[in-house]
C-alpha positions as CSV (number, residue, x, y, z in Angstrom):
1,M,6.1,49.3,-12.4
2,N,3.5,47.7,-14.8
3,E,4.0,44.0,-15.3
4,I,5.5,43.0,-18.7
5,K,6.2,39.9,-20.7
6,A,8.1,38.9,-23.8
7,I,6.9,38.3,-27.3
8,I,8.8,37.5,-30.5
9,N,8.8,40.5,-32.8
10,G,10.9,39.5,-35.8
11,V,12.4,36.2,-37.1
12,G,15.1,35.6,-39.7
13,S,17.5,32.9,-40.8
14,C,20.5,32.3,-43.0
15,I,20.6,28.9,-44.8
16,P,24.0,28.6,-46.7
17,D,23.9,28.0,-50.4
18,Q,26.3,25.1,-50.5
19,V,24.4,21.7,-50.7
20,V,26.3,18.6,-49.6
21,K,24.5,15.4,-50.4
22,N,25.1,12.0,-48.8
23,E,26.6,10.7,-51.9
24,D,29.3,13.3,-51.6
25,F,30.8,11.2,-48.8
26,L,31.2,8.0,-50.9
27,N,34.9,8.6,-51.4
28,S,35.5,9.6,-47.7
29,E,38.0,7.7,-45.6
30,F,36.2,6.6,-42.5
31,F,38.0,5.3,-39.4
32,Q,36.8,3.8,-36.2
33,E,37.7,5.2,-32.7
34,N,40.5,2.6,-32.4
35,G,42.1,4.0,-35.6
36,E,41.2,1.1,-37.8
37,K,39.4,1.6,-41.1
38,F,35.8,0.3,-41.4
39,E,35.6,-2.9,-43.4
40,T,32.1,-1.9,-44.5
41,E,31.7,-0.1,-47.8
42,N,30.9,3.6,-47.6
43,L,27.7,3.1,-49.5
44,E,26.4,0.8,-46.7
45,I,27.7,3.2,-44.0
46,I,25.8,6.1,-45.7
47,Q,22.6,4.2,-46.2
48,K,22.5,3.1,-42.5
49,F,23.3,6.7,-41.5
50,E,20.4,8.1,-43.5
51,K,18.0,5.5,-42.2
52,I,18.9,6.4,-38.6
53,T,19.2,10.2,-38.8
54,G,16.9,11.0,-41.7
55,I,19.5,13.2,-43.2
56,K,19.8,13.2,-47.0
57,E,21.7,16.4,-47.4
58,R,23.0,19.4,-45.4
59,R,24.3,22.9,-46.0
60,Y,27.8,24.2,-45.6
61,A,28.9,27.9,-45.5
62,N,30.8,29.3,-48.4
63,D,34.6,29.7,-47.9
64,N,34.2,33.5,-47.5
65,Q,31.6,33.2,-44.7
66,T,32.1,32.8,-41.0
67,A,29.6,32.1,-38.2
68,S,29.3,35.8,-37.4
69,D,28.7,36.5,-41.1
70,L,25.8,34.1,-41.1
71,A,24.6,35.5,-37.8
72,A,24.6,39.1,-39.2
73,I,22.5,38.0,-42.3
74,A,19.9,36.3,-40.1
75,A,19.9,39.2,-37.7
76,Q,19.2,41.7,-40.5
77,R,16.4,39.5,-41.8
78,A,14.9,39.4,-38.3
79,L,15.1,43.2,-38.1
80,D,13.4,43.5,-41.5
81,N,10.7,41.1,-40.3
82,S,10.1,43.2,-37.2
83,T,8.8,46.6,-36.2
84,I,12.0,47.4,-34.3
85,D,14.9,49.6,-35.3
86,A,18.4,48.1,-34.9
87,E,19.4,51.1,-32.7
88,D,16.7,50.2,-30.2
89,L,18.2,46.8,-29.4
90,D,19.2,46.6,-25.7
91,Y,21.1,43.4,-26.1
92,I,22.5,41.1,-28.8
93,I,23.0,37.5,-27.6
94,V,24.8,35.1,-30.0
95,A,24.6,31.4,-29.1
96,H,27.4,29.3,-30.7
97,N,30.0,26.8,-29.6
98,F,33.1,27.3,-31.8
99,G,33.3,31.0,-32.7
100,D,34.4,32.1,-36.1
101,I,36.5,29.4,-38.0
102,T,38.0,30.0,-41.4
103,P,38.1,27.2,-43.9
104,D,41.9,26.9,-43.8
105,S,42.1,26.4,-40.0
106,N,40.6,24.3,-37.2
107,R,41.1,27.1,-34.7
108,S,38.2,28.8,-33.0
109,D,38.2,32.6,-32.8
110,F,36.1,34.0,-29.9
111,M,37.6,37.5,-29.5
112,P,35.9,39.9,-30.0
113,S,32.7,38.2,-29.2
114,L,30.5,37.1,-32.1
115,A,27.7,39.3,-30.8
116,A,30.0,42.4,-30.9
117,R,31.0,41.4,-34.5
118,V,27.3,41.2,-35.4
119,K,26.7,44.6,-33.9
120,N,29.6,45.9,-36.1
121,K,28.3,44.3,-39.2
122,L,24.8,45.7,-38.6
123,D,26.4,49.2,-38.1
124,I,24.7,49.8,-34.8
125,K,26.0,52.9,-33.2
126,N,24.1,52.9,-30.0
127,P,26.6,52.2,-27.1
128,A,23.7,51.0,-24.9
129,T,23.3,47.9,-27.2
130,S,25.2,45.4,-25.1
131,C,26.6,42.3,-26.7
132,Y,27.6,38.9,-25.4
133,D,28.0,35.3,-26.4
134,I,26.6,32.2,-24.8
135,I,28.1,28.7,-24.9
136,F,25.5,26.1,-24.0
137,G,25.8,23.3,-26.6
138,C,23.0,22.8,-29.1
139,P,20.4,24.3,-26.7
140,G,22.2,27.6,-26.8
141,W,19.5,29.5,-28.7
142,V,16.8,28.3,-26.3
143,Q,18.9,29.3,-23.4
144,G,19.5,32.8,-24.9
145,A,15.7,33.1,-25.4
146,I,15.3,32.2,-21.7
147,Q,17.8,34.9,-20.7
148,A,16.2,37.4,-23.0
149,T,12.8,36.7,-21.3
150,Q,14.3,37.1,-17.8
151,M,15.9,40.4,-18.7
152,I,12.6,41.7,-20.1
153,K,10.6,40.6,-17.1
154,A,13.1,42.2,-14.8
155,G,12.8,45.5,-16.6
156,D,16.4,45.5,-17.8
157,A,15.5,45.4,-21.5
158,K,12.8,46.2,-24.0
159,N,14.3,44.6,-27.1
160,V,16.7,41.6,-27.2
161,M,18.1,39.9,-30.3
162,V,18.9,36.2,-29.8
163,I,20.9,34.5,-32.5
164,G,22.0,30.9,-33.0
165,A,24.9,30.6,-35.5
166,E,27.4,27.9,-36.3
167,T,29.9,26.7,-39.0
168,I,30.3,23.2,-37.6
169,S,31.5,21.7,-40.9
170,R,34.9,23.3,-40.0
171,I,35.3,21.6,-36.6
172,V,34.3,18.0,-37.5
173,D,36.7,15.1,-38.2
174,H,35.9,14.2,-41.8
175,H,37.3,10.7,-41.0
176,D,34.6,10.2,-38.5
177,R,31.2,9.0,-39.9
178,D,29.4,11.1,-37.3
179,S,30.7,14.2,-39.2
180,M,27.9,13.7,-41.7
181,I,25.3,14.8,-39.1
182,F,26.5,18.4,-38.8
183,S,25.8,21.4,-40.9
184,D,26.1,25.2,-40.9
185,G,23.5,28.0,-40.6
186,A,22.1,30.8,-38.5
187,G,18.7,31.8,-37.1
188,A,17.7,35.0,-35.3
189,T,14.8,36.2,-33.2
190,I,13.9,39.5,-31.5
191,F,12.2,39.4,-28.1
192,Q,10.2,42.5,-27.2
193,A,8.7,43.7,-24.0
194,V,4.9,44.2,-24.0
195,P,2.3,44.7,-21.4
196,A,1.4,41.6,-19.5
197,N,-2.2,41.7,-20.8
198,T,-1.0,41.4,-24.4
199,R,-2.1,38.1,-26.0
200,G,0.5,35.4,-26.3
201,G,4.2,35.5,-25.6
202,V,6.6,33.4,-23.5
203,L,4.6,31.4,-21.0
204,A,7.2,29.4,-19.2
205,Q,10.6,27.7,-19.6
206,S,12.8,25.0,-17.9
207,S,16.5,24.0,-18.2
208,R,18.8,21.5,-16.6
209,T,22.4,20.3,-16.8
210,D,23.6,16.7,-16.2
211,A,27.4,17.0,-15.9
212,H,28.3,13.9,-13.9
213,A,28.6,10.7,-16.0
214,E,27.1,12.6,-18.9
215,L,29.7,15.3,-19.2
216,N,31.8,13.9,-22.1
217,Y,29.0,12.4,-24.2
218,L,29.8,15.2,-26.6
219,A,33.3,16.5,-26.3
220,M,36.4,17.4,-28.3
221,G,39.0,14.8,-29.3
222,P,41.7,14.0,-31.9
223,S,41.0,12.7,-35.4
224,F,40.2,9.0,-35.8
225,K,42.7,8.8,-38.6
226,P,46.1,7.8,-37.1
227,A,48.0,9.8,-39.7
228,S,46.1,13.0,-38.8
229,Q,47.4,13.5,-35.3
230,N,48.4,17.1,-35.7
231,G,47.1,18.6,-32.5
232,N,43.7,19.6,-34.0
233,R,40.7,18.6,-32.0
234,Y,37.2,17.8,-33.3
235,I,33.6,17.1,-32.2
236,K,33.3,13.5,-30.9
237,M,30.1,11.9,-29.9
238,K,29.1,8.9,-27.8
239,G,26.0,8.3,-30.0
240,R,24.4,5.5,-28.0
241,K,24.9,7.3,-24.7
242,I,23.4,10.5,-26.1
243,Y,20.4,8.6,-27.5
244,E,19.8,6.9,-24.1
245,Y,20.2,10.1,-22.2
246,A,17.9,12.0,-24.5
247,L,15.2,9.4,-24.2
248,T,15.5,9.3,-20.4
249,S,15.5,13.1,-19.8
250,V,14.3,15.4,-22.6
251,A,10.6,14.5,-22.4
252,D,10.7,15.3,-18.7
253,G,12.3,18.7,-19.4
254,I,9.5,19.5,-21.9
255,K,6.8,18.4,-19.5
256,C,8.3,20.6,-16.8
257,A,8.0,23.7,-19.0
258,M,4.5,22.7,-20.0
259,D,3.4,22.2,-16.4
260,R,4.8,25.6,-15.4
261,A,2.9,27.2,-18.3
262,G,-0.3,25.4,-17.3
263,V,-0.8,23.8,-20.7
264,S,-1.5,20.2,-21.6
265,L,-0.4,18.3,-24.7
266,R,-3.8,18.9,-26.2
267,D,-3.1,22.7,-26.0
268,V,0.2,22.4,-27.9
269,N,0.1,23.0,-31.7
270,K,3.7,22.5,-32.6
271,I,6.9,21.2,-30.9
272,L,10.0,22.6,-32.5
273,I,12.6,20.2,-31.2
274,H,16.3,20.6,-32.0
275,Q,17.1,18.7,-35.2
276,A,19.7,16.2,-33.9
277,N,18.5,12.9,-35.2
278,E,15.1,12.0,-36.8
279,K,14.7,8.7,-34.9
280,M,15.8,10.2,-31.6
281,D,13.4,13.2,-32.0
282,E,10.5,10.9,-32.7
283,A,11.4,8.7,-29.7
284,I,11.5,11.7,-27.5
285,L,8.1,12.9,-28.5
286,K,6.6,9.4,-28.1
287,K,8.0,9.4,-24.5
288,L,6.4,12.8,-24.0
289,F,3.1,11.4,-25.2
290,K,3.4,8.5,-22.8
291,I,4.2,10.9,-19.9
292,C,1.2,13.1,-20.8
293,G,-1.1,10.2,-21.2
294,E,-2.3,11.4,-24.7
295,E,-1.0,11.4,-28.2
296,K,-0.9,13.5,-31.3
297,P,0.1,12.7,-34.9
298,L,3.9,13.1,-35.1
299,D,3.9,14.6,-38.6
300,E,1.5,17.3,-37.5
301,V,3.0,18.4,-34.2
302,M,6.7,18.0,-35.0
303,P,8.1,19.9,-38.0
304,M,11.4,18.5,-39.4
305,T,14.2,20.1,-41.3
306,I,17.0,17.7,-40.6
307,Q,16.4,15.8,-43.9
308,T,17.7,18.6,-46.0
309,L,19.4,21.0,-43.5
310,G,21.2,18.5,-41.2
311,N,22.0,19.4,-37.6
312,S,23.1,23.0,-37.5
313,S,23.2,23.0,-33.7
314,V,22.0,26.3,-32.1
315,A,20.6,27.4,-35.5
316,T,18.0,24.6,-36.0
317,I,15.1,25.9,-33.9
318,P,15.1,29.6,-35.0
319,T,15.7,28.5,-38.6
320,M,12.7,26.2,-38.4
321,L,10.5,28.9,-36.8
322,D,11.5,31.3,-39.6
323,L,10.7,28.7,-42.3
324,I,7.3,28.0,-40.9
325,Q,6.4,31.7,-40.5
326,E,7.5,32.3,-44.1
327,K,5.3,29.3,-45.2
328,K,8.4,27.6,-46.6
329,L,8.0,24.3,-44.6
330,E,5.4,22.1,-46.3
331,N,2.4,21.1,-44.3
332,H,3.2,23.3,-41.4
333,L,1.6,26.6,-40.5
334,I,1.5,28.7,-37.3
335,N,-1.5,30.9,-36.5
336,S,-2.3,33.5,-33.9
337,G,-3.0,31.9,-30.5
338,D,-1.1,28.7,-31.3
339,V,1.0,27.2,-28.5
340,L,4.5,26.2,-29.5
341,V,7.2,24.4,-27.5
342,F,10.9,24.9,-28.3
343,A,13.1,22.1,-26.9
344,S,16.8,21.1,-27.2
345,V,19.4,18.8,-25.9
346,G,23.2,19.0,-26.3
347,A,26.8,19.1,-25.1
348,G,27.0,19.7,-21.4
349,M,24.8,17.8,-21.2
350,H,22.1,20.4,-21.3
351,I,18.4,20.2,-21.8
352,N,15.9,23.1,-22.0
353,A,12.4,23.9,-23.2
354,M,10.3,27.0,-23.6
355,V,6.5,27.3,-24.1
356,Y,5.4,30.1,-26.3
357,Q,2.0,31.3,-27.5
358,M,1.8,33.2,-30.8
359,P,0.4,36.7,-30.3
């Protein structure tokens, strides 16, 4: 069998229309973990939040949209951007963490799988197009991309759609100030098998899970508002712990993938890192520069979307890739031959990275 590798042939995204600005939280009722109200005025809470995270606004899905709806839109746009027919997809992988959630409920709906729902929405008739979901925290899309690459290299697939989709705005506790971080969206990519001598493609990847003391840094819990103890559970973060963990471990994960790919920092043109927190992402890259013994201008190597799109979890990296390729992200371009790094950290705690060269 001839050796093969994976390239990306088609990228698409779905950025919801509903813009929610920081000032929209001025009348929110924020509580501390102990159930007590903050004495600090909301304006000061919001200003401090923006300074730390960089977020000025975020996007929420419309009431008539679910995560699988956003995923299907992004998927169709990826197909339109590719040379691949939908019926020729061997797999559809959807990375998410909470399934489909309707605006009037806090309950996650996982059955049938979101990937199967996307196949239905795309009207794909081919029974050989196999569908499954992946739950891997915010790094889910990167992990899906790793699996797609492995299936292609093993000869099990020629075309694999990998989607990251989430409507996190429906699973956050709006009485928790951390709720302002999260947003909704979807991004999709198609990985295609090509001969090994083709230029570019996936060069290497790495992943790890720290599930000892780190397990519940991101987990589900009740509302911070004492009067809202109705059985619903929401995303809860140990922000300082996550920050310390990310600074300790993410750069190492990126360097591992780079070493496996045989590339140095000077070879890397862009690092598309999960948009979790602007200050944290900057600190991670500075740590990477220190490990590598060289530096690059942050604003050149690290595109950012968190300021206007917030943290849409699994959707952030493929959405950013789509925006850059469509020349919709100011001051950032990707050219043939450029080396990119995709990297993420999230609930689990999981870290992963992939090194990719543009064909």
